[in-house]
GUTOR-960376 format. One record per residue: residue number from 1; y, z, x of N, C-alpha, C, CB in turn. Coordinates in steps of 0.2 Angstrom, whole numbers. Glycine has a CB too. Layout:
<rs>
> NUM,Y,Z,X,Y,Z,X,Y,Z,X,Y,Z,X
...
</rs>
This chain:
<rs>
> 1,440,-915,-47,433,-916,-45,434,-923,-45,428,-913,-50
> 2,428,-925,-40,425,-934,-40,421,-935,-48,417,-934,-32
> 3,420,-942,-47,419,-945,-53,412,-943,-56,420,-951,-52
> 4,407,-941,-48,402,-937,-50,400,-934,-54,400,-935,-47
> 5,404,-927,-52,406,-921,-54,407,-921,-61,410,-917,-50
> 6,411,-924,-63,416,-925,-68,410,-928,-75,422,-931,-66
> 7,405,-933,-72,403,-935,-78,396,-931,-78,403,-944,-79
> 8,395,-927,-73,389,-921,-75,390,-917,-80,388,-916,-68
> 9,397,-913,-76,401,-907,-83,402,-913,-90,414,-904,-78
> 10,404,-917,-90,404,-917,-98,396,-920,-102,411,-923,-100
> 11,393,-923,-98,386,-922,-101,384,-914,-105,381,-922,-94
> 12,384,-910,-96,382,-904,-97,388,-901,-104,382,-899,-91
> 13,392,-900,-107,394,-902,-112,393,-901,-118,395,-905,-112
> 14,391,-909,-118,391,-911,-125,380,-911,-125,396,-922,-126
> 15,380,-910,-122,373,-905,-124,373,-901,-126,369,-903,-120
> 16,378,-896,-125,380,-889,-127,382,-890,-134,385,-886,-123
> 17,387,-892,-135,389,-894,-143,383,-895,-146,394,-902,-144
> 18,378,-903,-145,374,-905,-149,369,-898,-150,370,-911,-146
> 19,369,-893,-147,363,-889,-146,366,-883,-150,359,-886,-138
> 20,371,-879,-148,374,-876,-153,378,-876,-160,376,-874,-151
> 21,379,-884,-161,380,-885,-166,390,-884,-167,375,-881,-168
> 22,395,-881,-161,399,-877,-161,402,-878,-153,396,-871,-163
> 23,410,-881,-153,414,-881,-147,414,-875,-145,422,-885,-147
> 24,414,-874,-137,417,-867,-135,424,-867,-133,414,-863,-129
> 25,428,-861,-133,435,-861,-134,438,-863,-125,437,-853,-139
> 26,433,-862,-119,434,-866,-114,428,-867,-109,441,-863,-109
> 27,426,-871,-108,422,-874,-102,423,-870,-98,424,-880,-99
> 28,417,-868,-91,415,-865,-88,412,-870,-81,412,-861,-92
> 29,414,-872,-74,410,-876,-74,411,-873,-65,412,-884,-78
> 30,403,-869,-64,401,-867,-60,402,-869,-53,398,-867,-62
> 31,399,-875,-53,401,-881,-45,405,-882,-43,401,-887,-45
> 32,411,-882,-44,418,-881,-45,422,-875,-45,419,-885,-50
> 33,417,-871,-48,423,-864,-47,426,-864,-53,430,-864,-39
> 34,428,-866,-58,433,-868,-60,433,-866,-68,433,-874,-59
> 35,436,-863,-72,437,-860,-79,443,-868,-82,443,-850,-80
> 36,438,-869,-87,442,-877,-90,445,-878,-97,438,-883,-91
> 37,451,-876,-100,455,-875,-106,450,-880,-110,464,-877,-106
> 38,448,-880,-117,449,-888,-120,453,-892,-122,448,-889,-123
> 39,460,-890,-119,465,-893,-118,465,-898,-114,468,-889,-117
> 40,464,-895,-109,464,-898,-104,458,-904,-100,465,-895,-101
> 41,452,-900,-105,447,-906,-104,447,-912,-109,440,-904,-104
> 42,450,-911,-114,450,-918,-119,456,-920,-115,451,-917,-130
> 43,459,-917,-110,467,-923,-109,461,-927,-102,480,-918,-104
> 44,458,-923,-101,456,-926,-95,451,-932,-96,452,-921,-91
> 45,446,-931,-102,443,-937,-105,448,-942,-105,440,-937,-110
> 46,454,-942,-112,458,-947,-113,458,-950,-108,464,-946,-113
> 47,461,-946,-101,464,-950,-96,459,-955,-93,467,-945,-91
> 48,452,-953,-92,449,-957,-88,447,-963,-93,444,-954,-84
> 49,445,-960,-100,445,-969,-103,448,-973,-102,446,-972,-108
> 50,457,-970,-104,461,-975,-103,461,-978,-96,467,-972,-104
> 51,459,-975,-90,460,-980,-85,452,-983,-82,463,-975,-79
> 52,447,-981,-87,441,-985,-87,444,-993,-91,434,-980,-91
> 53,445,-992,-95,448,-996,-99,452,-1001,-97,452,-993,-103
> 54,458,-998,-94,464,-1003,-89,459,-1007,-85,470,-998,-84
> 55,456,-1003,-82,455,-1006,-73,446,-1007,-72,458,-998,-67
> 56,442,-1006,-78,436,-1008,-78,433,-1007,-73,436,-1014,-79
> 57,434,-1002,-70,430,-994,-66,432,-989,-68,431,-993,-59
> 58,427,-987,-65,428,-979,-62,434,-976,-58,422,-978,-57
> 59,438,-970,-60,443,-968,-53,439,-967,-48,449,-962,-52
> 60,442,-965,-45,437,-961,-39,438,-952,-39,440,-964,-31
> 61,440,-951,-44,441,-944,-44,445,-943,-54,448,-942,-35
> 62,444,-936,-55,448,-934,-61,451,-929,-60,443,-933,-67
> 63,458,-927,-62,461,-922,-59,460,-918,-67,469,-924,-56
> 64,460,-911,-64,459,-908,-71,464,-902,-70,450,-905,-73
> 65,472,-901,-75,474,-898,-74,476,-892,-77,477,-900,-72
> 66,480,-889,-76,481,-879,-80,472,-877,-79,484,-879,-95
> 67,468,-881,-74,460,-876,-73,462,-869,-67,452,-883,-69
> 68,459,-866,-69,459,-861,-65,453,-858,-61,463,-857,-68
> 69,451,-854,-54,446,-852,-54,441,-848,-60,448,-850,-50
> 70,435,-849,-57,429,-848,-62,429,-839,-58,421,-855,-61
> 71,429,-834,-63,425,-826,-58,422,-823,-66,433,-819,-53
> 72,417,-824,-60,413,-821,-64,410,-814,-66,410,-823,-62
> 73,410,-812,-73,412,-802,-73,407,-802,-77,421,-798,-78
> 74,403,-797,-75,398,-794,-81,398,-787,-78,388,-798,-82
> 75,394,-784,-85,395,-775,-86,390,-773,-79,392,-771,-95
> 76,386,-777,-79,381,-775,-73,384,-775,-68,374,-779,-73
> 77,392,-778,-65,393,-780,-58,395,-773,-54,399,-788,-58
> 78,391,-773,-49,394,-763,-46,399,-763,-45,392,-759,-40
> 79,403,-771,-42,408,-771,-39,416,-770,-44,407,-778,-35
> 80,413,-770,-50,420,-770,-57,418,-761,-60,418,-778,-66
> 81,422,-758,-57,422,-751,-60,428,-749,-63,421,-745,-56
> 82,429,-746,-72,434,-744,-73,435,-738,-72,434,-745,-78
> 83,440,-735,-69,442,-728,-68,441,-724,-72,447,-726,-66
> 84,441,-717,-72,441,-714,-79,448,-711,-81,437,-708,-79
> 85,449,-709,-87,457,-709,-89,457,-702,-85,460,-709,-98
> 86,464,-701,-83,468,-695,-81,474,-695,-82,468,-694,-76
> 87,479,-693,-80,487,-692,-82,490,-696,-79,490,-686,-82
> 88,487,-698,-74,490,-703,-70,487,-713,-73,487,-700,-61
> 89,480,-712,-74,478,-716,-79,476,-716,-87,473,-718,-78
> 90,483,-714,-92,480,-712,-96,479,-719,-101,484,-707,-99
> 91,477,-723,-99,475,-730,-103,469,-732,-101,480,-737,-101
> 92,466,-729,-98,460,-734,-93,455,-735,-97,457,-730,-87
> 93,453,-741,-97,446,-742,-103,449,-744,-109,443,-734,-106
> 94,456,-743,-111,459,-744,-117,463,-751,-120,462,-739,-117
> 95,464,-756,-114,466,-762,-113,463,-767,-114,469,-763,-109
> 96,464,-773,-117,460,-779,-114,464,-784,-116,452,-779,-118
> 97,462,-793,-114,467,-798,-118,474,-796,-118,465,-799,-125
> 98,478,-801,-121,483,-801,-123,487,-794,-130,483,-807,-125
> 99,482,-792,-132,483,-786,-137,482,-779,-132,477,-788,-145
> 100,480,-780,-126,481,-773,-123,486,-773,-121,478,-772,-118
> 101,493,-778,-118,500,-778,-116,502,-778,-123,503,-785,-111
> 102,502,-776,-129,503,-772,-134,503,-763,-134,499,-774,-137
> 103,498,-763,-131,495,-756,-132,498,-754,-126,487,-755,-132
> 104,499,-757,-119,503,-753,-115,512,-753,-117,502,-757,-107
> 105,515,-758,-120,521,-758,-120,522,-753,-127,524,-765,-118
> 106,518,-749,-131,518,-746,-137,519,-740,-133,512,-748,-144
> 107,515,-740,-127,513,-732,-124,517,-731,-119,507,-730,-122
> 108,521,-734,-117,527,-735,-113,534,-733,-116,528,-741,-110
> 109,534,-734,-121,540,-734,-126,539,-726,-128,539,-741,-135
> 110,536,-726,-129,532,-719,-131,533,-713,-129,526,-719,-131
> 111,531,-713,-124,530,-710,-117,533,-709,-110,526,-713,-115
> 112,536,-715,-108,539,-716,-102,547,-719,-105,535,-722,-97
> 113,551,-717,-99,559,-720,-100,562,-723,-94,564,-714,-101
> 114,565,-726,-94,570,-729,-88,573,-725,-87,575,-735,-90
> 115,576,-724,-83,581,-722,-79,585,-722,-72,581,-718,-79
> 116,592,-725,-72,597,-727,-64,595,-723,-59,606,-724,-63
> 117,592,-724,-56,591,-718,-50,586,-714,-51,597,-713,-49
> 118,581,-716,-55,576,-710,-56,571,-714,-50,571,-709,-66
> 119,564,-710,-51,559,-713,-46,556,-720,-45,553,-708,-46
> 120,555,-721,-40,555,-729,-39,545,-731,-38,559,-731,-30
> 121,543,-724,-38,534,-726,-36,530,-726,-41,530,-722,-29
> 122,526,-727,-43,520,-724,-46,521,-715,-47,513,-727,-42
> 123,517,-713,-41,517,-706,-42,522,-703,-45,516,-702,-35
> 124,530,-705,-43,535,-702,-45,535,-702,-55,541,-707,-41
> 125,535,-707,-57,535,-709,-65,529,-704,-68,531,-719,-66
> 126,523,-705,-63,517,-700,-67,520,-692,-67,509,-701,-61
> 127,523,-690,-61,526,-685,-65,533,-684,-68,525,-680,-63
> 128,537,-686,-68,541,-685,-72,543,-691,-79,546,-684,-68
> 129,539,-696,-80,539,-698,-85,545,-703,-85,539,-694,-89
> 130,547,-706,-81,554,-707,-81,554,-712,-73,560,-700,-81
> 131,555,-719,-73,559,-720,-70,562,-727,-69,559,-718,-66
> 132,564,-730,-61,569,-736,-61,565,-742,-63,573,-736,-52
> 133,565,-746,-62,562,-754,-61,556,-755,-58,566,-759,-58
> 134,559,-755,-52,552,-751,-49,546,-747,-49,553,-748,-47
> 135,548,-743,-50,543,-737,-51,539,-740,-60,549,-727,-52
> 136,542,-739,-63,539,-742,-70,534,-747,-69,544,-745,-75
> 137,537,-753,-65,533,-761,-63,527,-755,-59,540,-770,-55
> 138,528,-753,-55,521,-752,-51,516,-748,-56,523,-746,-43
> 139,519,-742,-60,515,-738,-66,512,-742,-70,518,-732,-70
> 140,515,-749,-73,513,-752,-75,507,-756,-74,517,-753,-76
> 141,509,-758,-69,505,-764,-63,497,-759,-62,511,-765,-53
> 142,497,-753,-62,491,-749,-61,487,-747,-68,494,-743,-57
> 143,489,-748,-73,487,-746,-77,485,-752,-79,491,-742,-80
> 144,486,-757,-78,483,-765,-79,479,-767,-73,490,-770,-79
> 145,478,-763,-68,473,-766,-61,466,-760,-66,478,-763,-48
> 146,466,-753,-69,462,-750,-70,458,-753,-75,464,-746,-71
> 147,460,-758,-79,459,-762,-82,456,-768,-82,463,-762,-84
> 148,453,-769,-75,452,-774,-74,456,-780,-75,448,-775,-77
> 149,463,-782,-77,467,-786,-76,468,-789,-71,472,-784,-77
> 150,473,-795,-66,475,-797,-63,481,-797,-63,472,-800,-63
> 151,485,-793,-60,493,-793,-63,499,-789,-54,494,-785,-72
> 152,503,-794,-54,509,-794,-48,513,-790,-51,514,-802,-46
> 153,516,-787,-46,523,-786,-47,529,-791,-44,525,-779,-45
> 154,534,-794,-45,537,-798,-44,545,-796,-46,533,-803,-48
> 155,548,-799,-41,556,-796,-43,561,-803,-43,559,-789,-35
> 156,565,-803,-44,570,-809,-46,579,-806,-46,568,-811,-54
> 157,583,-807,-47,591,-806,-46,593,-806,-55,597,-813,-40
> 158,593,-798,-58,596,-798,-63,604,-798,-65,593,-794,-64
> 159,607,-795,-70,613,-795,-71,615,-788,-67,616,-796,-79
> 160,610,-782,-70,611,-776,-66,608,-774,-59,609,-773,-71
> 161,605,-780,-56,601,-776,-49,600,-783,-46,593,-771,-50
> 162,600,-784,-39,600,-791,-36,591,-789,-34,608,-792,-28
> 163,589,-785,-38,581,-786,-33,576,-782,-40,580,-778,-22
> 164,580,-783,-45,575,-781,-53,568,-782,-52,578,-785,-60
> 165,563,-777,-52,555,-779,-52,552,-777,-59,550,-775,-46
> 166,547,-782,-60,545,-782,-67,537,-783,-67,549,-788,-70
> 167,534,-786,-70,525,-786,-72,522,-792,-72,523,-784,-80
> 168,518,-794,-71,517,-804,-72,508,-801,-74,520,-812,-61
> 169,505,-805,-76,498,-803,-80,497,-809,-82,498,-797,-86
> 170,491,-811,-78,485,-819,-79,483,-817,-84,478,-821,-73
> 171,483,-820,-89,479,-821,-94,477,-828,-98,481,-818,-99
> 172,471,-832,-98,471,-839,-102,472,-844,-95,478,-839,-108
> 173,473,-840,-90,477,-845,-84,483,-847,-85,473,-851,-85
> 174,485,-842,-87,493,-842,-85,495,-838,-83,498,-843,-90
> 175,501,-836,-79,505,-828,-79,510,-828,-84,510,-825,-71
> 176,509,-820,-86,512,-817,-94,518,-812,-90,504,-812,-102
> 177,523,-812,-93,530,-809,-90,527,-801,-95,540,-814,-92
> 178,526,-797,-93,526,-788,-93,533,-786,-92,521,-784,-87
> 179,539,-786,-96,544,-783,-94,543,-773,-94,549,-787,-98
> 180,542,-770,-88,539,-764,-90,547,-759,-89,532,-761,-83
> 181,552,-764,-87,560,-758,-90,562,-759,-97,568,-760,-86
> 182,563,-765,-100,567,-768,-106,560,-764,-112,568,-779,-106
> 183,554,-762,-112,550,-761,-117,553,-754,-119,543,-762,-116
> 184,556,-750,-114,559,-743,-114,563,-742,-122,565,-743,-108
> 185,564,-738,-122,572,-735,-128,576,-736,-124,573,-727,-131
> 186,577,-737,-116,583,-736,-115,586,-743,-114,583,-732,-110
> 187,582,-747,-116,583,-755,-116,582,-756,-123,579,-759,-111
> 188,581,-754,-128,580,-757,-134,573,-755,-137,582,-763,-133
> 189,569,-754,-134,561,-758,-134,561,-764,-135,556,-756,-138
> 190,564,-766,-132,563,-775,-134,553,-776,-131,571,-781,-126
> 191,550,-783,-134,545,-785,-133,543,-786,-125,545,-790,-138
> 192,537,-786,-124,536,-785,-116,536,-791,-113,530,-783,-114
> 193,537,-799,-116,539,-806,-114,545,-806,-113,538,-813,-118
> 194,552,-801,-116,558,-803,-117,559,-801,-106,563,-795,-124
> 195,562,-805,-101,567,-805,-96,572,-805,-95,567,-807,-93
> 196,574,-802,-90,580,-802,-88,583,-804,-82,581,-797,-88
> 197,578,-806,-80,579,-812,-72,574,-817,-71,577,-807,-65
> 198,573,-821,-67,571,-825,-65,566,-825,-60,575,-828,-64
> 199,560,-823,-57,555,-823,-51,557,-826,-45,549,-825,-54
> 200,559,-823,-40,563,-826,-35,559,-822,-29,572,-824,-36
> 201,551,-817,-28,548,-815,-24,543,-812,-29,552,-810,-20
> 202,536,-812,-25,533,-809,-27,529,-802,-21,529,-813,-31
> 203,528,-798,-24,529,-791,-22,522,-788,-18,531,-786,-28
> 204,518,-787,-26,512,-786,-23,507,-790,-30,510,-776,-21
> 205,502,-790,-28,496,-795,-31,489,-790,-32,494,-802,-24
> 206,491,-788,-40,482,-780,-37,476,-784,-42,483,-767,-43
</rs>
């Protein structure tokens, strides 16, 4: 952001801290449509201060690293609706934040399983309770979408498949792996973040 906006942002945040007596865990700067983590904010201040000390002038702009787009979400927003629980969306309204990924992992481990040659679609997994990596990834992604997460299905080569698929979830400014196949009993009930491939392609974003 340019230096003028940067200074306005800093003053606004300082005023908030002085008024409330606490520092927020993240800073929203709506005029720039950004959510800025505390670490990135403090890093920007440090770089700005060093630049001014060295060059005796303000920089033309200040980079805010790892910031991401601000999205206003309110309970009264008619555009955001949580679907009702159903056979196809059994976890609707049950998942929130990183803890929600653990809930999803445990549910899939108890109720679904991976099967080579099994259904490769969401509908097939709903019907048969098993699926290949494609089917399980789509099933998991749709559960996350039903809980207002931003998720995407990704693909990459693994030791057993050239087109292995799993899910990534956008939380706290970064994409987190959710390995929808490896959480099943077939693969030893691994933690959702344990992956067996590197992303080579994004298939679909929800």
